[in-house]
N, C-alpha and C positions, 0 to 999 in steps of 0.2 A: 660693586653693589649699586643697584638702581631702583628707584621707585617706579612701580608699574600699576596700572589699574587692576582691580580685583578681577574684572571681566576677562583679562588676558591670561590669568593664571590657569595652568593645566596640571593634571595629576603628574607627580614626579618633580615639579618645580620645588625649589627651596625658598622659604620666606623667613626673614628675620622679624621677630615680633618683639618690639621694645616694651619696657615696663609701662603698665597702664593702658596699653593698646588693646583694642578688640581683635580677637582672632577672626580673620576674614573668611577662612575656609576650614573644612575638616582636614586634619592631618595627624602626623606622628612626629613627636619631638626627636630631632636628630642630634641637637647640641643644646646644652644649658639645662638649668633647672629653675622652676618657679612655681608659684601657687596660682590657681586660676579660680575666678569667681564664675561659677556655672549656675548660680541660683535661678536666673531667668530660664535656663534650658532644662535643668534637671530637678530644680527645687532644693538642691543641696544648699543649706544656708551658710555653711563654712567654706572658705576657699579650699580647693583640693590641690595638694602638692603633686607635681608631676616632674618626671625626669626623662632622659632619653629612652625611646621605645614606647613611651606612654602616648595614648591617643588624646588629642585635643579636639574640642568641638567648636565649629565656627559660631561666633556670637559670644563666646566666653571672653572674660576680660583678664588679661595677663596681670599678675601681681608685680612683685619687685624685681624679678630677674628677666634678663633678655634670653630668648630661646630662638632656635632655628627649627622650623618645622618643614617636613616634606608633605606637600599637598597630596591628599588622597581623594578628596571629593570637592567639587565646586558646584555652584548654581543649584539646580533642582535635585542634585544627588546628595546634598548635605543633610545632616541630621535635622537641622532647624527647618529646612524646606520640607522635609518629609513629615515633621510634626505639624507644620502649618497645613499641609495637604490632608493629613488625617483629620484635623479639626474641621476643615472645610467639608470633607466627606461626611463626617459625623453630623454636622449641622444640616447637610443636604438630605440625609436619610430621614424618611418619615417613619415614625415608630408605629407599632401595632396599636398602642394606646391612643395615639393621635388619630389614626384612621378610624378606630372604634368611636372616639368622641365626635369626629366629623359625621359619621353615619348616624349616631344617636342624635346629634344636633339637627341633621336634616329631617329625620323622622319627627322629632319634637316640633320642628317648624311646621310641618304638614299638619300635625295634630293641633298646634296652636291656631293655625289658619282655619281649620275645620271647626274647632270649638268656638272661635270668634265669630265666624259667619253663622254658625248654628245658634249662638247666643243672640245675634242680631235678629235672625229669623224668628226665634222664640218670642223675644220681647215685642217685635213688631206685630206678630200674629196674636199676641196676648192682649193687644189693644193699646200698647204704649205708643208714644209718638216716635217718628222716625229718628229724631235727634237722640232721644233716650236710648233707643235700640242701638244706634251707632256708638254712643258713649260706652254702653256695656260691651259691645264688640271690641272696641279699642282697649278697654280695660282688661278683658280676658286675654287678648293677644299680647299685651304688654306683660302681664303677669306670667303667662305661659311661655313667653319667648325664650328659646334655648341659647341665645347668643352668648350668654354668660358662660355656658359650658364650652362653646366653640372657642371663646377667647381664653378661658382659664387653662385649658390643656396645654397649648403652646407656651403659656407663661410658666406653668409648673415645670415643663420640660426644660425651658431655658434656665430657670432658677436652680433646678436640681443639677443640671450640667455645670453651672457656675459654682455651686457649692462643692461638687465633686472635684472640680479643677482646683479650687482653693485648698482642698484637703489632699492634693497630690494624686488624684485619680483622673486620668485622661480617658474619657469614654469615646472609643473609636466607632462603635456600632450600637446605637441606642436600642435597636430591636434585640440584639444579643444581650444587652444589659438588662432589659426588661424580662427576657426569658429566664435569666439567672436570678433576678430579684424575686420572681414569683414562686 
């Protein structure tokens, strides 16, 4: 028996996992029995008992028993790597709601600019001073500015994704989630 770096493990290798150690790769138990803390990976709050022929997930923490596992997946092929990739893809996807909010914010920006310059022109031609007209233009633009909408939608998406994750729901595709929610 020898210690080797995790990067050198290949499917089919056998690895001894001591009590309290983190499982380095996905595999199947070939010898021994133990309980495993998989809370970080599956959300299961209680340790899960496993024995020979049961699957173990890389990243789980071994309980009190020593087990030998046969490596089934390493690196990018592990369960944890796949979950990380799904989360990355979910965060990279732009949702229909976000696209709609961006378009609405763009139109509202144009409307705010037109209304602001229109207000300046109205007050200037109504006989007010140029400074007065510019103050009214700025006031109209600030009040009508849609940037709050453009900032709020990504914030709502981030908060809803976080709340879902805390409640055990991993959203892989926001657009599909939105279609189902409507």
